[in-house]
C-alpha positions, 0 to 999 in steps of 0.5 A: 655506117661503120667500117670494120677493118679485120686486122687481127690475122697474120700473114702465113705466106709473107715469109720473110716479112714480118711486119703486118701487111696494113702496117707496111709503110707506103709514101710515109704512111702506114697502109692502115692510115691510106685505108682510112683515108680512102674510106673518109673520101667515100664519106665514112668516118666510123671505124671498128678495128679488130687487132691482135695482142701483137699489133694493138698498140701500133694500131692505137698509136696510129689511130690516135693522130687522125682527126675527124673520125670515130675509132672502136677498137676490139682485141682478137686474141687468136688469129681464128679467121673472119668470123671469130674477128667478128664475134671479138668486136660483137659489142660494136656490130650494131646497125649497117656494116662494111667488113673490109680487109685491110690488106687489099688495095683499092679505090674509093669507087669500091665503097661508093658502088656498094653503098650505092647498091645497099641503099636500094635496100633489095638484099640482106647483105652485098659483097664485091666481086672481082672479075679475074683474067687468070687463076687467083688463090682465093675465094670464088663466087657462084652467082645466078643470072640476077647477080644474087649468091649461090655458094662462096667456093674457098680456093678452088683448085685451078681449072675448078673455079665456078666463076671468074668473079673473086670474093673481095672482102668488102662486104655489106651487112645490113643486119649484123646481129642476124650474121652473128646468129648464123656464124654461131650455127656453123659446124666445120673443121675448116677455116671458113666459118664466115663463108659458110654462114653466107651460104647458109643465109642463102640457103635459108632465103636471104638475098646477098647481091653480088656487086661486080667491081672492075676498078683498081684492086691489089691484094697483098698475099705474098711478099712480091704483091707489095710491088703492085701496091708500091706502084699504085701509090706512086702512080697516084701521088704527085711530085714533091720536094719537101722544103727542108731537102738538100740536093747538090747542084751536081745531082739530077732529079727527073720524073715523078719524085717525092722527097720527104722531110730532110732528105739529102742527095749528094753530088752526081746522084741521079734519081728518076721517078716514079720514086719515093724517099723517106724522111731523113734518108740520104741518097749518096754520091753516084747513086742511081735510084730509078723505075718505081723505087720506094725507099722509106725513112732514115736509110742511107743508099751509099756510094755507087749503089743502083736501086731499081723497082724496089721496096726498101724499109726504114733504117737500111744501109747500102754501099756500092751495091746493086738492088734490083726488083727486090723487097728489103725489110727494116734495119738491113744492111749490105756490104760494098759489092753485094748484088741482089740479082734479079733476072735468070739466065734462062730468062723464065719467070721466078717461082718461089715455094710456099709451103709445099707448092711452087708458086709462079710469081709472074715476074721474070724479074725478081730480086731477094726478099729480106726480112728485117734485121739482116746483114749481108757481107761484102761481095755477096751474091743473092740469086733471083727470088732468094729469101732471107729470114729475119735477123740473119746474116750472110757471109762475105762472098757467099753465092746464095742460091737457096732460101736462109731461115730466120736466125741463121748465119751462113759462112763460106768456109776458106782454107788458107796455106801460109808459107814463106815468101820466096819471090824476088823481084827484079830491082829497077824493073819498076823504073824501066816500066815507068820510063816507057810509060 
């Protein structure tokens, strides 16, 4: 059985995060590496990975160092949906297939459950359905009393969902050639060719069984979804301090803490887990890192900085900052005194505008989301939920209340008046004060 990872798309809702979601780092490994590991734990070892021209080199670099598996690589030239991705890999799609969205994080029970159902050979295809308690912006499944698919409804409006089952892209197909034939016959102007092909298969008499799944599932559709994935990996990791780590005798390490190779923890630093600190990173004097924080490799958390429940990328530098509930991509720096605020004065949930819609993040504490390569000046303040586009700069003393686009600089215009100093200090006054003290 082959596992097909769909890695050719682009995250349209992830601004200002530019890295492909499956390439984000968790505990020192890309999400793709974690996904391969989970599949291997379920007994799978043959993978077809469909990438695009921008990420294929990285995919090759990642997969070449994983032993004991077979990898077939296919190129999807344009991000034109699931159906186009499968057609791009048509030469590899023979026999039994599991089609997977690698941007969704789930336990290996998802694999074992759908494989066990497929072993009964009662249906042409099997798909996982996840029962949600509130509206989710994705595809929904309409089923009959025998859990057989009737219709896939793509992104219905809130209140118009056909059921409470969300379509998780963990799909088994016993006859992929037939699936591809149905894909060729679909006529639609939307990006739903694959889903239409499933509907047409059902109309033609093929049985597609929906397998209920209620174990862990965390899709990454928006940047703040990174938090749940970060928390999941930290919860399931074991405490570990690499032999090469150097920790001052005056530092404090409490709870589940993972310190990777060559990490340095300086005097009076406090790390309260769950926390991960990546290779070669430095936790400076008087620093506090706490409450599900993830600091990737080669970063410096400088003097008197507090990091709380935040995801920090590689090569980031901080000094005397507060970083609360924030997401910061690679190669960013914050000047001394910069604060990433995370809590509204009215204590309401933070809402973020995506395209033309205002999305409730469901978080009442959410700090800044900063793209790669950004520089933030001294004593700047970023308000809750503000996004800063990649390669942008926020000048000193700015109070940033609105999103800043990519490759922008925002500066505070100050006007100074220079005059002669006419102030004359009283001689001996300082000496009198010193005597009183």
